[in-house]
PyMOL CGO cylinders between C-alpha atoms (Angstrom):
from pymol import cmd
from pymol.cgo import CYLINDER

trace = [
    CYLINDER, 34.60, 142.57, -77.57, 37.80, 140.87, -78.70, 0.3, 1, 1, 1, 1, 1, 1,
    CYLINDER, 37.80, 140.87, -78.70, 38.35, 137.58, -80.51, 0.3, 1, 1, 1, 1, 1, 1,
    CYLINDER, 38.35, 137.58, -80.51, 39.45, 136.12, -77.18, 0.3, 1, 1, 1, 1, 1, 1,
    CYLINDER, 39.45, 136.12, -77.18, 36.04, 136.93, -75.70, 0.3, 1, 1, 1, 1, 1, 1,
    CYLINDER, 36.04, 136.93, -75.70, 34.33, 135.06, -78.50, 0.3, 1, 1, 1, 1, 1, 1,
    CYLINDER, 34.33, 135.06, -78.50, 36.30, 131.78, -77.85, 0.3, 1, 1, 1, 1, 1, 1,
    CYLINDER, 36.30, 131.78, -77.85, 34.63, 129.25, -75.52, 0.3, 1, 1, 1, 1, 1, 1,
    CYLINDER, 34.63, 129.25, -75.52, 36.63, 128.31, -72.49, 0.3, 1, 1, 1, 1, 1, 1,
    CYLINDER, 36.63, 128.31, -72.49, 36.57, 124.61, -73.60, 0.3, 1, 1, 1, 1, 1, 1,
    CYLINDER, 36.57, 124.61, -73.60, 37.87, 125.31, -77.15, 0.3, 1, 1, 1, 1, 1, 1,
    CYLINDER, 37.87, 125.31, -77.15, 41.19, 123.80, -77.93, 0.3, 1, 1, 1, 1, 1, 1,
    CYLINDER, 41.19, 123.80, -77.93, 44.31, 126.08, -77.55, 0.3, 1, 1, 1, 1, 1, 1,
    CYLINDER, 44.31, 126.08, -77.55, 46.35, 126.96, -80.48, 0.3, 1, 1, 1, 1, 1, 1,
    CYLINDER, 46.35, 126.96, -80.48, 48.98, 124.58, -79.28, 0.3, 1, 1, 1, 1, 1, 1,
    CYLINDER, 48.98, 124.58, -79.28, 46.48, 121.82, -79.27, 0.3, 1, 1, 1, 1, 1, 1,
    CYLINDER, 46.48, 121.82, -79.27, 45.19, 122.66, -82.73, 0.3, 1, 1, 1, 1, 1, 1,
    CYLINDER, 45.19, 122.66, -82.73, 48.81, 122.64, -83.98, 0.3, 1, 1, 1, 1, 1, 1,
    CYLINDER, 48.81, 122.64, -83.98, 49.52, 119.36, -82.45, 0.3, 1, 1, 1, 1, 1, 1,
    CYLINDER, 49.52, 119.36, -82.45, 46.42, 117.79, -84.01, 0.3, 1, 1, 1, 1, 1, 1,
    CYLINDER, 46.42, 117.79, -84.01, 47.24, 119.39, -87.37, 0.3, 1, 1, 1, 1, 1, 1,
    CYLINDER, 47.24, 119.39, -87.37, 50.73, 117.95, -87.16, 0.3, 1, 1, 1, 1, 1, 1,
    CYLINDER, 50.73, 117.95, -87.16, 49.56, 114.47, -86.33, 0.3, 1, 1, 1, 1, 1, 1,
    CYLINDER, 49.56, 114.47, -86.33, 46.98, 114.65, -89.08, 0.3, 1, 1, 1, 1, 1, 1,
    CYLINDER, 46.98, 114.65, -89.08, 49.70, 115.78, -91.48, 0.3, 1, 1, 1, 1, 1, 1,
    CYLINDER, 49.70, 115.78, -91.48, 52.10, 113.04, -90.47, 0.3, 1, 1, 1, 1, 1, 1,
    CYLINDER, 52.10, 113.04, -90.47, 49.43, 110.40, -90.66, 0.3, 1, 1, 1, 1, 1, 1,
    CYLINDER, 49.43, 110.40, -90.66, 48.43, 111.34, -94.24, 0.3, 1, 1, 1, 1, 1, 1,
    CYLINDER, 48.43, 111.34, -94.24, 52.06, 111.50, -95.39, 0.3, 1, 1, 1, 1, 1, 1,
    CYLINDER, 52.06, 111.50, -95.39, 52.65, 107.99, -94.01, 0.3, 1, 1, 1, 1, 1, 1,
    CYLINDER, 52.65, 107.99, -94.01, 49.30, 106.78, -95.64, 0.3, 1, 1, 1, 1, 1, 1,
    CYLINDER, 49.30, 106.78, -95.64, 50.25, 108.39, -98.96, 0.3, 1, 1, 1, 1, 1, 1,
    CYLINDER, 50.25, 108.39, -98.96, 53.65, 106.79, -98.93, 0.3, 1, 1, 1, 1, 1, 1,
    CYLINDER, 53.65, 106.79, -98.93, 52.08, 103.37, -98.36, 0.3, 1, 1, 1, 1, 1, 1,
    CYLINDER, 52.08, 103.37, -98.36, 49.44, 103.95, -100.97, 0.3, 1, 1, 1, 1, 1, 1,
    CYLINDER, 49.44, 103.95, -100.97, 52.18, 104.77, -103.47, 0.3, 1, 1, 1, 1, 1, 1,
    CYLINDER, 52.18, 104.77, -103.47, 54.25, 101.65, -102.56, 0.3, 1, 1, 1, 1, 1, 1,
    CYLINDER, 54.25, 101.65, -102.56, 51.10, 99.47, -102.84, 0.3, 1, 1, 1, 1, 1, 1,
    CYLINDER, 51.10, 99.47, -102.84, 50.30, 101.05, -106.18, 0.3, 1, 1, 1, 1, 1, 1,
    CYLINDER, 50.30, 101.05, -106.18, 53.70, 100.35, -107.59, 0.3, 1, 1, 1, 1, 1, 1,
    CYLINDER, 53.70, 100.35, -107.59, 53.40, 96.69, -106.57, 0.3, 1, 1, 1, 1, 1, 1,
    CYLINDER, 53.40, 96.69, -106.57, 49.87, 96.38, -108.05, 0.3, 1, 1, 1, 1, 1, 1,
    CYLINDER, 49.87, 96.38, -108.05, 50.85, 98.13, -111.26, 0.3, 1, 1, 1, 1, 1, 1,
    CYLINDER, 50.85, 98.13, -111.26, 53.86, 95.86, -111.68, 0.3, 1, 1, 1, 1, 1, 1,
    CYLINDER, 53.86, 95.86, -111.68, 51.64, 92.83, -111.26, 0.3, 1, 1, 1, 1, 1, 1,
    CYLINDER, 51.64, 92.83, -111.26, 49.12, 94.07, -113.80, 0.3, 1, 1, 1, 1, 1, 1,
    CYLINDER, 49.12, 94.07, -113.80, 51.82, 94.91, -116.26, 0.3, 1, 1, 1, 1, 1, 1,
    CYLINDER, 51.82, 94.91, -116.26, 52.96, 91.19, -115.82, 0.3, 1, 1, 1, 1, 1, 1,
    CYLINDER, 52.96, 91.19, -115.82, 49.42, 90.14, -116.83, 0.3, 1, 1, 1, 1, 1, 1,
    CYLINDER, 49.42, 90.14, -116.83, 47.95, 89.45, -113.44, 0.3, 1, 1, 1, 1, 1, 1,
    CYLINDER, 47.95, 89.45, -113.44, 44.45, 90.54, -112.50, 0.3, 1, 1, 1, 1, 1, 1,
    CYLINDER, 44.45, 90.54, -112.50, 43.37, 92.08, -109.19, 0.3, 1, 1, 1, 1, 1, 1,
    CYLINDER, 43.37, 92.08, -109.19, 39.95, 92.73, -107.86, 0.3, 1, 1, 1, 1, 1, 1,
    CYLINDER, 39.95, 92.73, -107.86, 38.12, 92.89, -104.54, 0.3, 1, 1, 1, 1, 1, 1,
    CYLINDER, 38.12, 92.89, -104.54, 34.49, 92.66, -103.86, 0.3, 1, 1, 1, 1, 1, 1,
    CYLINDER, 34.49, 92.66, -103.86, 34.08, 96.33, -104.63, 0.3, 1, 1, 1, 1, 1, 1,
    CYLINDER, 34.08, 96.33, -104.63, 36.87, 97.20, -107.07, 0.3, 1, 1, 1, 1, 1, 1,
    CYLINDER, 36.87, 97.20, -107.07, 38.77, 95.97, -110.03, 0.3, 1, 1, 1, 1, 1, 1,
    CYLINDER, 38.77, 95.97, -110.03, 42.23, 97.23, -110.74, 0.3, 1, 1, 1, 1, 1, 1,
    CYLINDER, 42.23, 97.23, -110.74, 43.11, 98.38, -114.23, 0.3, 1, 1, 1, 1, 1, 1,
    CYLINDER, 43.11, 98.38, -114.23, 45.92, 100.36, -115.85, 0.3, 1, 1, 1, 1, 1, 1,
    CYLINDER, 45.92, 100.36, -115.85, 45.13, 103.55, -117.72, 0.3, 1, 1, 1, 1, 1, 1,
    CYLINDER, 45.13, 103.55, -117.72, 47.51, 105.16, -120.00, 0.3, 1, 1, 1, 1, 1, 1,
    CYLINDER, 47.51, 105.16, -120.00, 48.13, 108.89, -119.36, 0.3, 1, 1, 1, 1, 1, 1,
    CYLINDER, 48.13, 108.89, -119.36, 50.14, 111.22, -121.53, 0.3, 1, 1, 1, 1, 1, 1,
    CYLINDER, 50.14, 111.22, -121.53, 52.41, 114.00, -120.49, 0.3, 1, 1, 1, 1, 1, 1,
    CYLINDER, 52.41, 114.00, -120.49, 54.10, 116.35, -122.90, 0.3, 1, 1, 1, 1, 1, 1,
    CYLINDER, 54.10, 116.35, -122.90, 57.64, 117.37, -122.19, 0.3, 1, 1, 1, 1, 1, 1,
    CYLINDER, 57.64, 117.37, -122.19, 60.21, 119.28, -124.17, 0.3, 1, 1, 1, 1, 1, 1,
    CYLINDER, 60.21, 119.28, -124.17, 63.74, 117.81, -124.26, 0.3, 1, 1, 1, 1, 1, 1,
    CYLINDER, 63.74, 117.81, -124.26, 66.09, 120.50, -122.83, 0.3, 1, 1, 1, 1, 1, 1,
    CYLINDER, 66.09, 120.50, -122.83, 68.92, 120.11, -125.23, 0.3, 1, 1, 1, 1, 1, 1,
    CYLINDER, 68.92, 120.11, -125.23, 66.64, 120.21, -128.33, 0.3, 1, 1, 1, 1, 1, 1,
    CYLINDER, 66.64, 120.21, -128.33, 64.59, 123.09, -126.84, 0.3, 1, 1, 1, 1, 1, 1,
    CYLINDER, 64.59, 123.09, -126.84, 67.78, 125.10, -126.28, 0.3, 1, 1, 1, 1, 1, 1,
    CYLINDER, 67.78, 125.10, -126.28, 68.95, 124.34, -129.87, 0.3, 1, 1, 1, 1, 1, 1,
    CYLINDER, 68.95, 124.34, -129.87, 65.70, 125.56, -131.35, 0.3, 1, 1, 1, 1, 1, 1,
    CYLINDER, 65.70, 125.56, -131.35, 64.84, 128.57, -129.04, 0.3, 1, 1, 1, 1, 1, 1,
    CYLINDER, 64.84, 128.57, -129.04, 68.12, 129.47, -127.42, 0.3, 1, 1, 1, 1, 1, 1,
    CYLINDER, 68.12, 129.47, -127.42, 69.49, 130.02, -124.00, 0.3, 1, 1, 1, 1, 1, 1,
    CYLINDER, 69.49, 130.02, -124.00, 67.22, 132.81, -122.68, 0.3, 1, 1, 1, 1, 1, 1,
    CYLINDER, 67.22, 132.81, -122.68, 64.08, 131.03, -123.60, 0.3, 1, 1, 1, 1, 1, 1,
    CYLINDER, 64.08, 131.03, -123.60, 65.30, 127.77, -122.27, 0.3, 1, 1, 1, 1, 1, 1,
    CYLINDER, 65.30, 127.77, -122.27, 66.21, 129.40, -118.93, 0.3, 1, 1, 1, 1, 1, 1,
    CYLINDER, 66.21, 129.40, -118.93, 62.76, 130.96, -118.70, 0.3, 1, 1, 1, 1, 1, 1,
    CYLINDER, 62.76, 130.96, -118.70, 60.79, 127.91, -119.74, 0.3, 1, 1, 1, 1, 1, 1,
    CYLINDER, 60.79, 127.91, -119.74, 62.77, 125.46, -117.86, 0.3, 1, 1, 1, 1, 1, 1,
    CYLINDER, 62.77, 125.46, -117.86, 62.52, 127.33, -114.65, 0.3, 1, 1, 1, 1, 1, 1,
    CYLINDER, 62.52, 127.33, -114.65, 58.63, 126.97, -114.84, 0.3, 1, 1, 1, 1, 1, 1,
    CYLINDER, 58.63, 126.97, -114.84, 57.20, 124.22, -116.78, 0.3, 1, 1, 1, 1, 1, 1,
    CYLINDER, 57.20, 124.22, -116.78, 55.61, 123.31, -120.15, 0.3, 1, 1, 1, 1, 1, 1,
    CYLINDER, 55.61, 123.31, -120.15, 52.77, 125.70, -119.39, 0.3, 1, 1, 1, 1, 1, 1,
    CYLINDER, 52.77, 125.70, -119.39, 55.18, 128.54, -119.38, 0.3, 1, 1, 1, 1, 1, 1,
    CYLINDER, 55.18, 128.54, -119.38, 56.56, 127.53, -122.77, 0.3, 1, 1, 1, 1, 1, 1,
    CYLINDER, 56.56, 127.53, -122.77, 53.11, 127.24, -124.15, 0.3, 1, 1, 1, 1, 1, 1,
    CYLINDER, 53.11, 127.24, -124.15, 52.34, 130.75, -122.66, 0.3, 1, 1, 1, 1, 1, 1,
    CYLINDER, 52.34, 130.75, -122.66, 55.30, 132.10, -124.46, 0.3, 1, 1, 1, 1, 1, 1,
    CYLINDER, 55.30, 132.10, -124.46, 54.15, 130.61, -127.71, 0.3, 1, 1, 1, 1, 1, 1,
    CYLINDER, 54.15, 130.61, -127.71, 50.68, 132.09, -127.17, 0.3, 1, 1, 1, 1, 1, 1,
    CYLINDER, 50.68, 132.09, -127.17, 52.17, 135.53, -126.56, 0.3, 1, 1, 1, 1, 1, 1,
    CYLINDER, 52.17, 135.53, -126.56, 54.22, 135.24, -129.78, 0.3, 1, 1, 1, 1, 1, 1,
    CYLINDER, 54.22, 135.24, -129.78, 57.64, 134.87, -128.13, 0.3, 1, 1, 1, 1, 1, 1,
    CYLINDER, 57.64, 134.87, -128.13, 58.13, 131.47, -129.46, 0.3, 1, 1, 1, 1, 1, 1,
    CYLINDER, 58.13, 131.47, -129.46, 56.96, 129.94, -132.70, 0.3, 1, 1, 1, 1, 1, 1,
    CYLINDER, 56.96, 129.94, -132.70, 54.01, 127.65, -131.76, 0.3, 1, 1, 1, 1, 1, 1,
    CYLINDER, 54.01, 127.65, -131.76, 54.59, 125.26, -134.58, 0.3, 1, 1, 1, 1, 1, 1,
    CYLINDER, 54.59, 125.26, -134.58, 58.11, 124.66, -133.82, 0.3, 1, 1, 1, 1, 1, 1,
    CYLINDER, 58.11, 124.66, -133.82, 57.32, 124.27, -130.15, 0.3, 1, 1, 1, 1, 1, 1,
    CYLINDER, 57.32, 124.27, -130.15, 54.59, 121.62, -131.04, 0.3, 1, 1, 1, 1, 1, 1,
    CYLINDER, 54.59, 121.62, -131.04, 57.09, 119.87, -133.29, 0.3, 1, 1, 1, 1, 1, 1,
    CYLINDER, 57.09, 119.87, -133.29, 59.63, 119.77, -130.54, 0.3, 1, 1, 1, 1, 1, 1,
    CYLINDER, 59.63, 119.77, -130.54, 57.15, 118.26, -128.08, 0.3, 1, 1, 1, 1, 1, 1,
    CYLINDER, 57.15, 118.26, -128.08, 57.68, 114.72, -126.71, 0.3, 1, 1, 1, 1, 1, 1,
    CYLINDER, 57.68, 114.72, -126.71, 54.74, 112.84, -125.36, 0.3, 1, 1, 1, 1, 1, 1,
    CYLINDER, 54.74, 112.84, -125.36, 55.55, 110.39, -122.62, 0.3, 1, 1, 1, 1, 1, 1,
    CYLINDER, 55.55, 110.39, -122.62, 53.05, 107.78, -121.36, 0.3, 1, 1, 1, 1, 1, 1,
    CYLINDER, 53.05, 107.78, -121.36, 52.65, 106.62, -117.85, 0.3, 1, 1, 1, 1, 1, 1,
    CYLINDER, 52.65, 106.62, -117.85, 50.28, 104.15, -116.48, 0.3, 1, 1, 1, 1, 1, 1,
    CYLINDER, 50.28, 104.15, -116.48, 48.00, 105.10, -113.63, 0.3, 1, 1, 1, 1, 1, 1,
    CYLINDER, 48.00, 105.10, -113.63, 46.31, 102.64, -111.40, 0.3, 1, 1, 1, 1, 1, 1,
    CYLINDER, 46.31, 102.64, -111.40, 42.47, 103.00, -111.64, 0.3, 1, 1, 1, 1, 1, 1,
    CYLINDER, 42.47, 103.00, -111.64, 39.91, 101.38, -109.26, 0.3, 1, 1, 1, 1, 1, 1,
    CYLINDER, 39.91, 101.38, -109.26, 36.78, 100.71, -111.13, 0.3, 1, 1, 1, 1, 1, 1,
    CYLINDER, 36.78, 100.71, -111.13, 33.63, 100.17, -109.00, 0.3, 1, 1, 1, 1, 1, 1,
    CYLINDER, 33.63, 100.17, -109.00, 32.12, 96.76, -109.89, 0.3, 1, 1, 1, 1, 1, 1,
    CYLINDER, 32.12, 96.76, -109.89, 28.63, 98.15, -109.22, 0.3, 1, 1, 1, 1, 1, 1,
    CYLINDER, 28.63, 98.15, -109.22, 28.34, 100.01, -112.51, 0.3, 1, 1, 1, 1, 1, 1,
]
cmd.load_cgo(trace, "trace")
């Protein structure tokens, strides 16, 4: 018995599955773009002191921190080879190199710059 024998005759064809998948993907991409644009507008209003809430949610801003290593200073401290290797990956790679002993962890930590970004958070009002 083959896989073709197991598929029911009224099952969607592969082309139909692909068409549905593409439709869902395109819909999600459009919804995500709209969500991001709305979030930017709401964040700007909240940063200006406005308040936003619905029957179910209250919008607040939450500060998130992201560690980055300035490329020019990283290069000065650790050299070209380490900069190329770390910059082609991300901060996790630089931290992995420090854990492995290839970079001085204290110097890496001293080099770190923490950036704060504000994330839009919907808090349920039923809590």
